[in-house]
C-alpha positions as CSV (number, residue, x, y, z in Angstrom):
1,M,107.4,96.5,117.7
2,K,109.0,97.9,120.9
3,R,111.8,97.7,123.4
4,S,111.7,100.7,125.4
5,K,108.8,101.6,127.7
6,A,106.5,104.3,126.8
7,G,107.8,106.2,129.8
8,L,111.1,106.6,128.0
9,F,109.3,108.9,125.5
10,I,107.3,110.7,128.1
11,A,110.4,111.3,130.3
12,A,109.8,115.0,130.5
13,S,111.9,117.9,130.6
14,L,111.6,117.8,134.4
15,L,114.8,115.9,134.3
16,F,116.3,119.3,133.6
17,L,114.0,122.0,134.7
18,T,110.5,122.9,135.2
19,A,109.7,122.9,131.5
20,P,107.9,125.9,130.0
21,K,104.5,125.0,128.6
22,A,104.4,124.0,125.1
23,W,103.2,126.7,122.5
24,T,104.0,129.5,124.9
25,A,106.7,132.1,124.1
26,S,110.4,130.7,124.7
27,A,112.6,132.3,127.1
28,Q,114.6,135.2,125.6
29,S,117.9,133.1,126.1
30,I,118.3,129.4,126.9
31,V,121.6,127.7,127.4
32,I,121.9,123.9,127.1
33,E,125.0,123.2,129.2
34,G,127.1,120.0,129.2
35,G,126.4,116.8,127.5
36,T,127.8,115.5,124.3
37,L,126.8,117.3,121.1
38,I,126.1,115.0,118.0
39,D,125.4,118.0,115.6
40,G,124.0,116.1,112.7
41,T,126.9,117.2,110.2
42,G,128.8,113.8,110.7
43,K,131.6,115.6,112.5
44,P,133.0,113.9,115.7
45,P,130.9,114.4,118.8
46,L,131.7,117.6,121.0
47,S,131.9,116.8,124.7
48,D,131.0,119.4,127.5
49,A,129.0,121.2,124.8
50,V,127.2,124.6,125.3
51,V,124.5,125.5,122.9
52,I,123.0,129.0,123.4
53,I,119.5,129.7,121.9
54,E,118.0,133.2,121.4
55,G,114.5,133.3,120.4
56,N,113.9,130.4,117.9
57,K,117.5,130.3,116.7
58,I,120.7,128.8,117.7
59,K,123.1,131.6,118.4
60,T,126.4,129.9,119.6
61,V,127.8,126.3,119.7
62,S,130.9,125.9,122.1
63,Q,132.2,124.2,125.1
64,K,131.9,124.8,129.0
65,G,134.1,127.7,130.0
66,K,134.7,128.9,126.4
67,T,131.9,131.4,126.0
68,P,129.9,133.8,128.2
69,Y,126.2,133.2,128.7
70,P,123.6,135.9,128.2
71,A,122.4,137.7,131.2
72,G,119.3,136.0,132.7
73,A,119.5,133.0,130.4
74,Q,117.7,129.9,131.4
75,I,120.1,126.9,132.0
76,I,119.3,123.4,130.9
77,P,121.9,121.0,132.5
78,A,122.6,118.1,130.1
79,D,125.6,116.5,131.6
80,G,125.9,112.9,130.8
81,K,123.3,113.2,128.0
82,F,123.5,113.5,124.2
83,I,122.2,116.5,122.2
84,L,121.1,115.9,118.6
85,P,119.0,117.9,115.9
86,G,115.4,117.3,116.0
87,F,114.6,114.3,114.0
88,V,113.1,114.7,110.4
89,D,110.7,112.0,109.4
90,M,110.6,111.7,105.6
91,H,107.6,109.5,105.0
92,I,104.4,110.5,106.9
93,H,100.8,110.4,105.7
94,Y,99.5,112.9,108.5
95,Y,96.5,112.5,110.5
96,H,95.0,115.0,113.0
97,W,95.6,112.7,116.0
98,L,99.5,112.2,115.2
99,P,101.1,115.4,116.7
100,E,101.7,114.2,120.3
101,I,102.9,110.8,119.0
102,L,105.4,112.2,116.6
103,L,106.7,114.9,119.1
104,A,107.2,112.4,121.9
105,H,109.5,110.4,119.6
106,G,111.6,113.5,118.9
107,I,110.3,114.2,115.5
108,T,110.1,117.9,115.0
109,T,109.8,118.1,111.3
110,I,107.9,115.8,108.8
111,L,107.5,115.4,105.1
112,D,104.0,114.4,104.3
113,L,104.0,112.1,101.1
114,G,100.4,112.2,100.2
115,N,97.2,113.7,101.7
116,V,94.1,115.7,101.2
117,T,95.8,118.8,99.7
118,D,93.8,121.8,101.1
119,W,93.6,120.0,104.6
120,I,97.4,119.4,105.1
121,L,98.2,122.8,103.8
122,A,95.8,124.3,106.4
123,Q,97.3,122.0,109.0
124,K,100.9,123.2,108.0
125,E,99.9,126.9,108.3
126,A,98.1,126.3,111.6
127,V,101.2,124.6,113.1
128,A,103.6,127.3,111.8
129,K,101.2,130.0,113.5
130,G,101.3,128.1,116.6
131,K,97.5,127.5,116.6
132,V,97.9,123.7,116.5
133,K,100.4,121.5,118.4
134,G,102.6,119.5,115.9
135,P,105.9,119.0,114.0
136,R,106.9,121.4,111.4
137,I,105.0,120.2,108.2
138,F,106.3,120.0,104.7
139,T,104.0,118.3,102.0
140,V,103.8,117.1,98.5
141,G,99.9,117.6,98.7
142,P,98.3,114.6,96.8
143,V,99.9,111.7,95.3
144,I,99.8,112.2,91.4
145,D,99.3,109.1,89.3
146,G,99.1,108.3,85.6
147,P,96.2,107.0,83.4
148,S,94.1,104.3,85.1
149,G,95.3,105.5,88.5
150,D,93.1,105.1,91.6
151,R,90.9,108.4,91.6
152,E,90.1,107.8,95.3
153,R,93.7,107.9,96.4
154,A,95.4,110.1,93.8
155,V,95.2,112.7,91.1
156,S,94.9,110.6,88.0
157,L,96.4,112.3,84.9
158,A,95.6,111.5,81.4
159,S,98.1,113.5,79.5
160,P,101.3,115.7,79.8
161,E,99.2,118.7,79.1
162,E,96.9,117.9,82.1
163,A,100.0,117.2,84.3
164,R,101.3,120.7,83.5
165,T,98.0,122.3,84.7
166,V,97.7,120.2,87.8
167,V,101.3,120.7,88.9
168,R,101.2,124.5,88.2
169,E,98.0,124.6,90.5
170,L,99.7,122.7,93.3
171,I,102.8,124.8,93.1
172,R,100.4,127.8,93.4
173,K,98.8,126.4,96.5
174,G,102.3,126.1,98.2
175,V,103.3,122.5,98.2
176,D,107.0,121.7,99.1
177,G,107.5,118.8,96.6
178,L,105.8,116.4,94.4
179,K,105.2,112.7,94.5
180,V,104.2,110.4,91.5
181,Y,102.6,106.8,92.0
182,Q,102.6,103.4,90.5
183,N,100.8,104.0,87.2
184,M,102.8,107.0,86.2
185,T,104.1,107.0,82.6
186,S,107.4,108.4,81.4
187,D,105.8,111.2,79.0
188,I,103.7,112.5,81.8
189,F,106.5,112.2,84.5
190,K,109.0,114.3,82.3
191,V,106.5,117.2,82.5
192,I,106.0,116.9,86.2
193,V,109.8,117.0,86.7
194,E,110.2,119.9,84.4
195,E,107.6,121.9,86.1
196,G,108.6,120.8,89.7
197,H,112.4,121.6,89.0
198,K,111.5,125.0,87.5
199,A,109.8,125.8,90.7
200,G,112.7,124.5,92.8
201,L,110.8,121.6,94.1
202,P,112.0,118.0,94.5
203,V,110.1,115.1,92.8
204,G,109.8,111.6,94.3
205,G,108.1,108.6,93.2
206,H,106.6,105.3,94.4
207,L,107.3,103.6,91.0
208,K,105.7,100.6,89.4
209,K,105.1,101.0,85.7
210,M,108.3,103.0,85.2
211,S,111.5,101.4,86.4
212,A,113.9,103.3,88.7
213,R,116.3,103.7,85.8
214,E,113.7,105.3,83.5
215,A,112.8,107.6,86.4
216,V,116.4,108.5,87.1
217,D,116.9,109.3,83.4
218,A,113.9,111.5,83.7
219,G,115.2,113.5,86.5
220,I,113.7,111.9,89.6
221,D,115.1,113.2,93.0
222,L,113.7,110.5,95.4
223,I,112.9,106.8,95.0
224,I,110.4,105.7,97.7
225,H,110.4,102.2,99.0
226,C,113.2,101.2,96.7
227,A,110.4,100.6,94.1
228,G,111.7,99.8,90.7
229,I,115.4,99.4,91.8
230,A,115.8,95.6,91.8
231,V,114.7,95.2,88.1
232,S,116.8,98.3,87.1
233,M,120.0,96.5,88.2
234,I,119.4,93.4,86.1
235,R,121.0,93.7,82.6
236,D,121.0,90.2,81.5
237,Q,117.8,89.4,79.5
238,D,117.6,85.7,80.5
239,K,117.9,86.8,84.2
240,L,115.3,89.5,83.6
241,E,112.7,87.0,82.3
242,R,113.4,84.7,85.4
243,F,112.9,87.9,87.5
244,R,109.5,88.4,86.1
245,R,108.5,84.8,86.5
246,E,109.6,84.6,90.1
247,R,108.0,87.9,91.1
248,I,105.3,87.3,93.7
249,P,102.2,89.0,92.4
250,Y,101.3,91.6,95.0
251,L,98.0,92.6,93.4
252,P,95.3,90.3,91.9
253,S,95.8,89.7,88.3
254,G,93.0,87.4,86.7
255,E,93.7,83.8,87.5
256,D,97.2,84.0,88.7
257,P,97.6,81.0,91.2
258,H,100.6,82.6,92.9
259,Y,98.9,85.7,94.0
260,V,99.5,86.7,97.6
261,W,99.1,90.1,99.1
262,I,102.5,91.4,100.4
263,S,104.3,94.7,100.0
264,Y,105.8,96.0,96.8
265,P,108.8,95.9,96.3
266,A,109.3,93.1,98.8
267,S,107.5,91.0,96.3
268,D,110.3,91.4,93.8
269,P,112.9,88.6,93.7
270,W,115.9,90.9,94.9
271,Y,118.0,87.6,95.4
272,L,118.4,87.5,91.6
273,V,120.3,90.7,91.7
274,D,124.0,90.0,91.4
275,P,126.0,92.2,93.8
276,A,128.5,92.8,91.0
277,D,125.7,94.5,89.1
278,M,124.7,96.8,91.9
279,D,127.7,99.2,91.6
280,E,126.9,100.4,88.1
281,F,123.3,101.5,89.0
282,I,124.5,102.8,92.4
283,G,127.0,104.9,90.6
284,L,124.2,106.4,88.4
285,L,122.1,107.1,91.6
286,V,125.0,108.9,93.3
287,R,126.1,111.0,90.2
288,K,122.4,112.2,89.8
289,N,122.1,112.8,93.5
290,V,119.1,110.7,93.8
291,Y,117.9,109.9,97.4
292,I,116.3,106.8,98.6
293,N,113.5,106.5,101.2
294,P,113.7,102.8,102.1
295,T,110.8,102.4,104.7
296,A,112.0,98.9,105.5
297,S,110.1,98.9,108.8
298,S,107.0,99.0,106.7
299,V,107.8,97.4,103.3
300,W,109.8,94.5,104.8
301,E,107.9,94.2,108.3
302,G,106.7,90.7,107.7
303,V,110.2,89.3,107.3
304,V,112.6,91.5,109.4
305,P,114.3,89.5,112.2
306,R,113.3,92.0,114.7
307,R,109.5,91.6,114.1
308,A,108.6,90.2,117.5
309,E,110.9,92.8,119.3
310,F,109.2,95.6,117.4
311,D,105.8,94.3,118.1
312,K,106.5,94.3,121.7
313,E,107.4,98.0,121.7
314,V,104.3,98.9,119.7
315,R,102.0,97.2,122.2
316,E,103.7,98.8,125.2
317,I,103.3,102.3,123.7
318,F,99.9,102.1,122.1
319,T,98.0,100.5,125.0
320,N,98.8,103.6,127.1
321,P,95.3,104.9,128.1
322,A,96.4,108.5,127.4
323,L,96.4,107.5,123.7
324,S,92.8,106.4,123.8
325,Y,91.9,109.4,121.5
326,I,93.4,107.4,118.6
327,P,90.2,106.6,116.6
328,P,89.8,103.2,114.9
329,T,90.4,102.8,111.2
330,S,87.1,103.8,109.5
331,H,86.0,102.4,106.1
332,H,82.7,104.4,106.4
333,D,80.9,101.2,105.0
334,P,78.6,99.3,107.2
335,D,79.8,96.0,105.5
336,I,83.4,96.5,106.7
337,P,84.2,96.6,110.4
338,D,86.4,99.1,111.8
339,I,89.5,97.8,113.6
340,S,92.0,99.5,115.9
341,Y,95.2,100.9,114.6
342,L,97.0,98.9,117.2
343,D,95.7,95.6,115.6
344,L,96.7,96.8,112.2
345,W,100.1,97.9,113.4
346,L,100.7,94.4,115.3
347,N,100.1,92.6,112.0
348,P,102.0,92.9,108.7
349,Y,100.2,95.1,106.2
350,P,99.5,93.8,103.7
351,P,98.7,90.5,105.6
352,G,100.1,88.2,103.0
353,Y,103.5,87.7,104.7
354,D,101.8,85.3,107.1
355,W,100.2,83.4,104.2
356,L,103.5,82.6,102.3
357,S,104.6,79.1,101.7
358,D,107.9,78.0,103.4
359,E,109.5,78.3,99.9
360,E,108.1,81.8,99.3
361,R,109.1,83.0,102.7
362,D,112.6,81.8,102.1
363,R,112.8,83.8,98.8
364,V,111.5,86.8,100.4
365,S,114.0,86.6,103.3
366,R,116.8,86.2,100.8
367,S,115.5,89.1,99.0
368,Y,115.6,91.2,102.2
369,K,119.3,90.3,102.8
370,R,120.2,91.3,99.3
371,Y,118.1,94.6,99.7
372,Q,120.2,95.2,102.9
373,E,123.4,94.8,101.0
374,F,122.2,97.3,98.3
375,I,121.5,99.8,101.1
376,K,124.9,99.3,102.6
377,R,126.7,99.7,99.1
378,F,124.6,102.7,98.3
379,V,125.6,104.6,101.5
380,D,129.2,103.5,101.3
381,K,129.5,105.0,97.9
382,G,128.1,108.3,98.8
383,G,124.3,107.8,98.3
384,K,121.8,109.4,100.9
385,V,119.0,107.6,102.5
386,L,115.9,109.3,104.1
387,P,114.3,107.5,107.1
388,G,110.6,107.4,107.4
389,E,108.0,104.7,108.5
390,D,105.0,105.4,106.2
391,P,102.3,105.5,108.7
392,V,99.3,105.1,109.3
393,G,98.1,102.2,107.2
394,S,101.3,100.2,107.1
395,G,104.0,101.7,109.2
396,T,103.7,102.6,112.9
397,P,103.9,106.2,113.7
398,G,106.7,107.6,115.9
399,I,108.2,104.4,117.1
400,G,108.4,103.1,113.5
401,F,110.8,106.0,112.8
402,H,113.3,104.6,115.3
403,H,112.8,101.1,114.0
404,E,113.8,102.4,110.6
405,L,117.1,103.7,112.1
406,Q,117.8,100.5,113.7
407,L,117.1,98.6,110.4
408,L,119.5,100.9,108.6
409,V,122.2,100.0,111.2
410,D,121.3,96.4,110.9
411,A,122.1,96.6,107.2
412,G,125.6,97.9,107.9
413,I,125.1,101.6,108.0
414,A,127.1,103.3,110.9
415,P,124.9,104.9,113.6
416,M,126.6,108.2,112.8
417,Q,125.4,107.9,109.2
418,A,121.9,107.0,110.4
419,I,121.7,110.1,112.5
420,V,122.9,112.3,109.7
421,A,120.3,110.6,107.4
422,A,117.6,111.4,109.9
423,T,118.6,115.0,110.3
424,K,120.9,116.8,107.7
425,W,120.2,114.7,104.6
426,S,116.6,114.9,105.2
427,A,116.7,118.6,105.5
428,E,118.6,118.8,102.3
429,Y,116.0,116.9,100.4
430,I,113.3,119.4,101.4
431,R,115.5,122.3,100.5
432,K,115.7,123.6,104.1
433,D,119.3,122.7,105.2
434,Q,119.9,126.3,105.6
435,E,117.5,126.3,108.5
436,L,117.1,122.7,109.8
437,G,119.0,119.5,110.3
438,T,121.9,120.3,112.3
439,V,122.9,122.0,115.5
440,E,124.8,125.1,114.1
441,P,124.7,128.9,114.6
442,G,121.9,130.4,112.7
443,K,119.7,127.3,112.5
444,L,116.2,126.9,114.0
445,A,116.4,125.6,117.5
446,D,115.0,122.1,117.1
447,M,116.8,119.5,119.3
448,V,116.3,116.3,121.2
449,I,118.3,115.4,124.3
450,L,118.9,111.7,124.9
451,N,119.6,109.6,128.0
452,G,121.9,107.4,126.1
453,D,124.7,107.3,123.5
454,P,123.2,106.7,120.1
455,L,126.6,106.0,118.5
456,K,127.1,103.2,120.9
457,D,123.6,101.8,120.3
458,I,121.2,103.2,117.9
459,T,118.3,102.2,120.0
460,N,119.3,105.0,122.4
461,T,117.6,107.4,120.0
462,K,114.3,106.1,121.7
463,K,115.6,107.3,125.2
464,I,114.3,110.8,124.8
465,A,114.4,113.2,127.8
466,L,113.6,116.5,126.1
467,V,112.3,117.8,122.9
468,M,112.8,121.4,121.7
469,K,111.1,122.9,118.7
470,D,111.6,126.5,117.6
471,G,113.4,127.3,120.8
472,R,110.6,126.0,123.0
473,V,110.9,123.1,125.4
474,L,107.8,120.9,124.7
475,N,105.6,118.9,127.0
476,I,106.0,115.5,125.4
477,G,103.6,113.7,127.6
478,Y,100.3,112.3,126.1
479,Q,97.3,114.3,127.1
480,P,94.1,112.1,127.0
481,H,92.0,114.9,126.0
482,F,94.2,116.0,123.2
483,R,92.1,117.4,120.2
484,N,93.2,118.8,116.9
485,P,90.8,121.5,115.8
486,L,91.3,120.7,112.2
487,P,90.4,117.0,111.9
488,R,91.4,115.3,108.7
489,P,88.6,114.8,106.3
490,P,87.8,111.1,105.5
491,Q,89.2,110.1,102.1
492,F,87.1,107.0,101.3
493,L,83.5,107.2,101.6
494,P,81.6,104.4,99.8
495,N,77.9,104.6,100.1
496,R,75.2,102.7,98.2
497,S,72.2,105.0,98.0
498,Q,71.6,106.7,94.6
499,V,72.3,110.3,95.7
500,A,75.5,109.2,97.4
501,N,77.0,108.7,94.0
502,L,77.2,112.5,93.7
503,R,80.8,113.6,94.1
504,L,80.7,117.2,95.3
505,V,83.2,120.0,94.4
506,L,82.9,123.1,96.5
507,T,83.9,126.8,95.6
508,P,85.5,128.0,97.8
509,E,87.1,125.1,99.3
510,V,89.1,127.0,101.9
511,I,88.3,130.1,103.8
512,A,89.7,131.9,106.8
513,E,87.6,131.9,110.1
514,T,85.1,134.7,110.3
515,G,85.2,134.7,106.4
516,G,81.3,134.6,106.2
517,P,78.7,135.0,105.2
518,L,79.6,133.5,102.0
519,T,77.8,132.0,98.8
520,L,79.0,128.4,98.4
521,T,78.8,126.9,95.0
522,V,78.4,123.1,95.0
523,R,79.0,121.2,91.8
524,S,78.7,117.6,91.0
525,R,81.5,115.9,89.0
526,P,80.0,114.8,85.6
527,L,79.3,111.2,84.8
528,A,82.4,111.2,82.4
529,E,84.6,111.7,85.4
530,V,83.0,109.6,88.0
531,P,81.4,106.3,86.9
532,G,77.9,106.0,88.5
533,G,77.8,109.9,89.2
534,G,74.6,111.8,89.5
535,Y,72.7,115.0,89.1
536,F,71.0,117.6,91.2
537,Y,67.2,118.3,91.0
538,R,65.1,121.4,91.5
539,V,64.3,120.4,95.1
540,S,68.0,119.5,96.0
541,L,69.1,121.1,99.2
542,V,72.8,121.9,100.5
543,H,73.4,121.0,104.1
544,F,76.4,122.6,106.0
545,N,77.5,120.6,109.1
546,G,74.0,119.2,109.2
547,V,72.2,122.4,108.7
548,A,69.9,122.8,105.7
549,L,70.8,126.0,103.9
550,P,68.7,128.2,101.5
551,T,69.6,126.6,98.2
552,K,69.5,127.9,94.5
553,F,69.2,125.4,91.7
554,V,71.4,126.6,89.1
555,N,71.4,123.6,86.8
556,A,71.7,119.7,87.0
557,I,75.3,119.9,88.1
558,E,75.4,123.1,90.2
559,L,73.7,124.4,93.2
560,Q,74.4,127.7,95.3
561,A,73.7,128.0,99.0
562,E,74.1,130.9,101.4
563,V,76.2,130.1,104.5
564,P,75.5,132.4,107.5
565,A,78.6,134.0,109.1
566,E,78.1,132.2,112.4
567,L,78.5,128.8,110.8
568,V,82.0,129.6,109.6
569,A,83.1,131.8,112.5
570,K,85.3,129.1,113.9
571,A,88.3,127.2,112.4
572,G,87.3,123.7,111.6
573,V,86.5,121.2,108.9
574,Y,82.9,121.1,108.0
575,P,80.9,118.5,105.9
576,V,78.8,119.7,103.1
577,T,76.2,117.4,101.5
578,A,73.5,117.7,98.9
579,S,70.1,116.0,99.6
580,L,67.1,115.0,97.4
581,P,63.9,115.0,99.5
582,G,61.4,112.2,98.9
583,P,61.0,108.5,98.9
584,L,63.7,108.2,96.1
585,G,66.1,110.6,97.7
586,G,69.0,110.4,100.1
587,M,72.2,112.3,101.1
588,S,75.3,112.7,98.9
589,R,78.8,111.8,100.0
590,P,80.2,114.8,101.9
591,A,82.7,117.2,100.6
592,Y,84.5,119.4,103.2
593,L,84.9,123.2,103.5
594,I,88.1,124.0,105.5
595,V,87.9,126.9,107.7
596,K,91.5,127.8,108.5
597,F,92.8,130.0,111.3
598,K,93.2,133.8,110.5
């Protein structure tokens, strides 16, 4: 997935000046002088632009010769170049090794759409404090699912009452939005929307059990992957039956002979949607101000005509030795081999695209063309799309965002609209458009400077010469020894020993560094919640980062351990396990105590 060389992304700010080191205080005043400003509002470009930055804010936007410069200001010459707002990536599942990759691609703000809640909130705070390098983070916390949801991947809710409790706790913790998942039911969803909107938070959904029409009627703000949209546009019952028959099963279902593992909703027969039926549903979406996060570079990657071109770009970037710190995917299971993310990104995920019959591939390709038509009609009628690549399992981080912009333009959207989508509209959705998303006085000084005109060729968004975040010019090169002090805890930890069935819950789950000594309460989730769960014994021990701690047996599902101050003096993510000594014993799955920065 690549056309430009990695060097285009590393082309440092030395083109303009000797760049200040990232994460140091910005100059008192900076002037970006010359160049063409594409400010993110959709207004015509401004030539010979002058942007004056004071501290971390934009003070003045003008033209050469029309405004005086502050005394002693640092000048960044930008003649012949193009100045844009920093990009806002609206579909990320953040990992600790992503910061340099995203920043190098001009992404200064992200929306994380599903993660380990306490960790992503600690990461967000660390970035905001300047303790950790990275884009500005907004997050929904965990994915919220309905009954029978995947408890490893999501918070699975059984009732509207439980939904109210869970959502209020997430709001208390400080999430920036909410996201529901495929098994969500309408009764639970209505409560989530009610609580989210009451707190001023947007609610998005990766739908399956609910149609997009049901979700729109219930108040959804964002439809992710276009899931549930195709079926919502078919009103004829005979065609609806045909739609269900011709849908390619994307998950195993008993003895279904047609099962093949491809992405949903690419598995839906979009080709059955009559273009004449699109306008009614599009009108509903626009009236209700519902945004769409298409993620075409991920969902449709197996059939997009640019697949070979994109793969070439991905290989060129991620074979850079300076990115050798990217770990392999890890299943934490000796029976499942780890693979490199590069191998994952160079093949469609899920892999079923390469297993389709010729007839099935033709159907999916026709569906993709109909999907493109829908996206164009939606934007033409006033709808707003939010670009994002959905890394790291299916989408490719950084470069995938630019592929997403390219696919929007391929669908017929004007380059200017794609840029507004990647900046202003995205800031609107996260309720931060008064601070972010455009180059205007009073906004935060997040900008990218490009070596080519993106209005003539949207691929020029990849020709990044300079990235500024919060008024700081960043070093956008890759550092082979880059390390994030708050690594993301593993999410999936299968283990077959008896004691490993214990699922630990810690109290507290998060503390600030130098917050010790502390008494750590370790509970085992009961069998009713976790099939195959287990219990503690009188001789059970708690281990903190591999160190056995003095442990008090409270009861069969609770232990208490004393953690010395020196073990929690430094910010980090520390594994906590429970062991049972003896021949029948073993070590539990770890839980993680997050020690955040002061």
